[in-house]
Steps between C-alpha positions, in 0.01 A plus 500: 500500500654749250613725781690218666691422185587861462642513847695180433640637175611823684654282775701284255592797292666667792693181575602464136664844526693385805598171325612691185710731709666196675579340170643821360717531822634146471572545134684823574725323752560205271589725206740706725681188631523343151634824348761526783610131440528554125682839517755446771845373425585152638871476566553273806846537648639348826489844662134541417411147632685566827300589811510872576542615858515874516819534292693240703608169339308219669697280737397155616172324453174649401330378823535715806349484848248768568378600841127423524442743781525797266210352303308446811542865602389613157202259511400627843523855383282434194242325714473785748502761227211338314311437818535864597336592167190303607456733794423805276169366355394398851575854623273647237216256573546575876399853430167393346198498737388161613822321419722620781484217752508221251797656313680561825465135612616374154803731511603373846448138394726571195761677712487208742587255222791723398622523864480116535701460178760753620524335845547158323779643285662651812476172697656303209794746500435626146529862603844480666774646291821297529 
């Protein structure tokens, strides 16, 4: 039994170092924010409270219509960029002996799901630029 308590003590000692480091990190951030709040000058003026738009005085309401299609293009790009990253580990496993056929089938199933998603987006008209 003494060996198990020694292992448990080492286990909790390693986590206590991580916990102590996390506490020190949180305290560092809290002290930095508090020092910034105490040391900065607070002089609110109407110009400072006005919305800043690239050096141009704001005109009209704060609400504006935004085209959602630009977000859809960005979202589709991110999806396909991240999905292409998943192909690299498969390519390395494909080179290992004994994993070739399984990896190839998995890769084509994955690419099939991507193709179905792209076809669905095309049929919905998401990819047409107007």
